[in-house]
C-alpha positions in Angstrom: -45.5 -31.7 49.9 -46.0 -29.0 53.0 -43.1 -28.4 55.1 -43.4 -26.7 58.5 -40.6 -24.5 59.6 -40.6 -22.5 62.8 -38.5 -19.5 64.0 -38.0 -18.5 67.6 -37.8 -15.0 68.4 -36.4 -13.8 71.8 -37.3 -10.5 73.2 -36.1 -8.8 76.2 -37.0 -5.7 77.9 -35.5 -3.2 80.4 -37.5 -0.7 82.1 -35.8 2.7 83.4 -38.1 5.0 84.6 -40.0 6.6 81.6 -37.8 4.7 79.1 -38.3 1.1 77.7 -35.7 -0.7 75.7 -36.5 -4.1 73.8 -33.6 -6.5 72.3 -34.8 -9.1 69.9 -32.8 -11.9 68.4 -34.0 -14.5 65.9 -31.9 -17.3 64.9 -32.3 -18.7 61.3 -32.2 -22.3 60.2 -28.9 -21.6 58.2 -27.2 -20.3 61.5 -27.7 -16.6 61.0 -28.8 -14.9 64.1 -30.2 -11.1 63.4 -30.3 -8.9 66.4 -32.3 -5.5 66.7 -33.3 -3.1 69.2 -36.2 -0.6 70.0 -37.2 1.7 72.4 -40.1 3.7 73.8 -40.2 6.8 76.0 -43.3 7.9 78.0 -44.4 11.5 77.9 -44.0 12.9 81.4 -47.6 13.7 81.5 -48.9 10.2 80.5 -49.8 7.8 83.4 -47.6 4.6 83.7 -48.7 1.9 81.4 -45.7 -0.7 81.1 -47.2 -2.8 78.5 -47.6 0.1 76.2 -44.0 0.9 76.3 -43.1 -2.7 75.9 -45.5 -2.8 72.8 -44.2 -0.2 71.3 -40.4 -0.8 72.1 -41.1 -4.4 70.5 -42.6 -3.2 67.4 -39.8 -1.1 66.9 -37.2 -3.9 67.4 -39.2 -6.3 65.2 -39.8 -3.4 62.3 -35.8 -3.5 62.3 -35.8 -7.4 62.2 -38.0 -7.2 59.2 -35.8 -4.7 57.4 -32.8 -7.0 58.0 -34.7 -10.2 56.8 -35.6 -8.2 53.5 -32.0 -7.0 53.2 -30.7 -10.7 53.8 -33.3 -12.4 51.1 -32.3 -9.6 48.5 -28.6 -10.7 48.8 -29.5 -14.4 48.4 -31.6 -13.4 45.4 -28.8 -11.6 43.8 -26.4 -14.4 44.8 -28.5 -16.7 42.3 -29.9 -14.5 39.7 -26.8 -12.0 39.4 -29.4 -9.2 39.1 -30.1 -6.5 41.5 -33.0 -7.4 43.6 -35.3 -5.0 45.4 -37.7 -6.8 47.4 -40.1 -4.5 49.8 -41.8 -5.2 53.0 
């Protein structure tokens, strides 16, 4: 039997000159909300490329979410097995 599960991630951006900040939020089916942030800074000599800053800031925020999810999974494994878990990305 195949089960279809979907998660939605919200990503918001703030631009301030050469700085781009991203905030990510994921709500899991168990009610857990994980939040993360990422940022990017444009070098003063680089041309303005709005999407590049968003992509880098988003990637960094999502990377942090991934680390949080691995940590959550490790705790859940340990709760059941009573053994240290060391999952990796």
